GULOTI-668274 format. One line per 8 residues: number of its first residue (from 1); their letters; for each residue y, z, x of N, C-alpha, C. Coordinates in steps of 0.2 Angstrom, whole numbers. Example, Ala and Ser with C-alpha at 12.3 -4.5 7.8 and 13.67 -1.06 7.14 Angstrom:
2
1	AS	-28/39/66/-22/39/62/-16/39/66 | -11/35/64/-5/36/68/0/39/64
END
This chain:
100
1	MAKLVNIG	-6/0/4/0/0/0/6/0/4 | 11/-4/3/17/-4/6/21/2/6 | 24/4/11/29/10/11/36/7/11 | 40/11/8/47/9/7/52/14/11 | 57/11/15/61/15/19/68/16/15 | 70/22/14/77/23/11/82/21/16 | 86/16/14/92/14/19/99/16/16 | 98/21/12/105/24/9/107/22/2
9	FGNVVNSE	110/26/-1/112/25/-8/107/23/-13 | 101/26/-12/95/24/-17/92/17/-16 | 94/14/-10/92/7/-9/86/8/-4 | 80/4/-5/74/5/-1/72/-2/1 | 69/-2/7/66/-9/9/59/-8/11 | 55/-13/10/48/-13/12/47/-13/20 | 44/-7/22/43/-6/29/39/-12/33 | 35/-15/29/31/-21/32/35/-27/33
17	KLLAVVSP	41/-28/30/45/-33/31/51/-32/36 | 52/-26/38/57/-25/43/55/-27/50 | 60/-31/53/59/-33/60/63/-30/65 | 69/-28/63/74/-25/68/79/-22/65 | 82/-16/68/88/-13/65/93/-12/71 | 98/-15/70/103/-16/76/110/-14/74 | 114/-13/79/121/-11/77/125/-18/76 | 130/-18/71/133/-24/70/139/-25/74
25	DAAPIKRL	140/-22/80/146/-22/84/145/-28/89 | 140/-30/91/139/-35/96/140/-42/93 | 143/-46/97/145/-53/95/140/-57/92 | 134/-57/96/128/-61/93/126/-59/86 | 126/-52/85/124/-50/78/130/-52/73 | 136/-52/75/141/-54/70/140/-61/68 | 138/-65/73/137/-72/72/131/-73/67 | 126/-69/69/120/-69/64/122/-68/57
33	VTKAKEEG	126/-62/56/128/-60/49/132/-66/46 | 137/-68/50/141/-74/47/137/-80/45 | 132/-82/49/128/-88/47/124/-86/41 | 121/-80/41/117/-78/35/121/-78/29 | 127/-76/29/131/-75/23/133/-83/21 | 134/-87/25/135/-94/23/129/-97/20 | 123/-95/22/117/-97/19/114/-93/13 | 118/-88/11/116/-84/6/110/-80/7
41	MVIDATQG	109/-78/13/103/-74/15/105/-66/17 | 111/-64/15/113/-57/16/112/-53/10 | 109/-47/11/109/-42/6/113/-36/8 | 119/-35/4/123/-30/6/122/-23/2 | 119/-18/6/117/-12/3/122/-7/5 | 128/-8/7/133/-4/9/137/0/4 | 137/-2/-2/140/1/-8/148/1/-6 | 150/-4/-3/157/-4/-1/160/-1/5
49	RRTKAVVV	155/2/8/157/6/14/156/2/20 | 158/4/26/158/0/32/151/-1/34 | 149/-7/37/142/-8/39/141/-5/46 | 136/-1/46/134/3/52/128/0/55 | 124/-3/51/117/-6/54/116/-13/50 | 113/-17/54/111/-23/52/103/-23/52 | 100/-24/47/92/-24/47/90/-31/46 | 86/-34/51/83/-41/51/76/-40/47
57	LEGGRILL	76/-44/42/69/-44/38/66/-51/39 | 59/-50/38/55/-57/38/58/-62/33 | 57/-68/35/60/-73/31/67/-75/32 | 70/-72/37/77/-73/39/82/-69/35 | 80/-65/31/85/-61/27/88/-56/31 | 95/-54/30/99/-49/34/101/-44/29 | 100/-38/30/102/-33/26/107/-28/29 | 112/-27/26/118/-23/28/117/-16/26
65	SALQPETI	118/-11/30/117/-4/28/123/0/31 | 125/5/27/130/10/29/128/16/33 | 121/16/34/118/21/38/118/19/46 | 118/23/50/117/22/57/110/19/59 | 110/14/64/103/12/65/98/17/67 | 100/23/71/96/28/73/93/32/67 | 97/32/61/95/36/55/90/32/52 | 91/25/51/86/21/48/79/21/52
73	SRRFNSDY	80/20/59/74/20/63/70/27/63 | 74/32/62/71/39/61/67/39/55 | 70/37/50/67/37/43/60/32/43 | 61/27/47/55/22/47/49/25/51 | 51/29/56/46/32/60/43/39/58 | 46/42/52/44/48/50/41/48/43 | 40/54/40/38/54/33/43/53/28 | 49/51/30/54/49/25/53/43/21
81	LVNPDSMV	47/40/22/45/34/18/44/36/11 | 46/31/7/46/33/0/40/29/-3 | 36/33/-7/30/30/-10/32/27/-17 | 31/21/-18/33/18/-24/31/21/-30 | 25/24/-30/22/27/-36/26/33/-38 | 28/37/-33/32/43/-34/39/41/-37 | 41/35/-35/48/33/-38/47/32/-45 | 42/29/-47/41/27/-54/40/34/-58
89	RDEKEESE	36/38/-55/35/45/-58/42/49/-59 | 46/49/-54/52/52/-54/57/49/-59 | 57/43/-59/61/39/-64/59/41/-71 | 53/42/-73/50/43/-79/52/51/-81 | 51/55/-76/53/62/-77/61/63/-78 | 65/59/-75/72/59/-76/74/57/-83 | 70/51/-85/72/49/-92/70/53/-97 | 64/57/-96/62/62/-101/66/68/-101
97	ADDE	69/70/-96/74/75/-96/80/73/-99 | 82/67/-99/88/65/-102/87/65/-110 | 81/63/-112/80/63/-119/80/70/-122 | 79/75/-118/79/82/-121/86/85/-123
END
């Protein structure tokens, strides 16, 4: 079963599709992001905040995150992975609590 990595603000990414997590400050990364934006291959998960990490995914997709690259890599390498089954269960519990 695929594990999901929390990349901030309730957004998650499939850990099996993640190729690299890099800082957006280097010129080659800026060019990569610009080119991906032109091609419509960017997923912006910053919620309007400053981009602090660029996540390169399989298939050429680029994901922008407001979390530091170190934070994302720590979450990727730890037990901070999100189980999709527990997410569904948590959402059901939240909706049941709202109904009460």
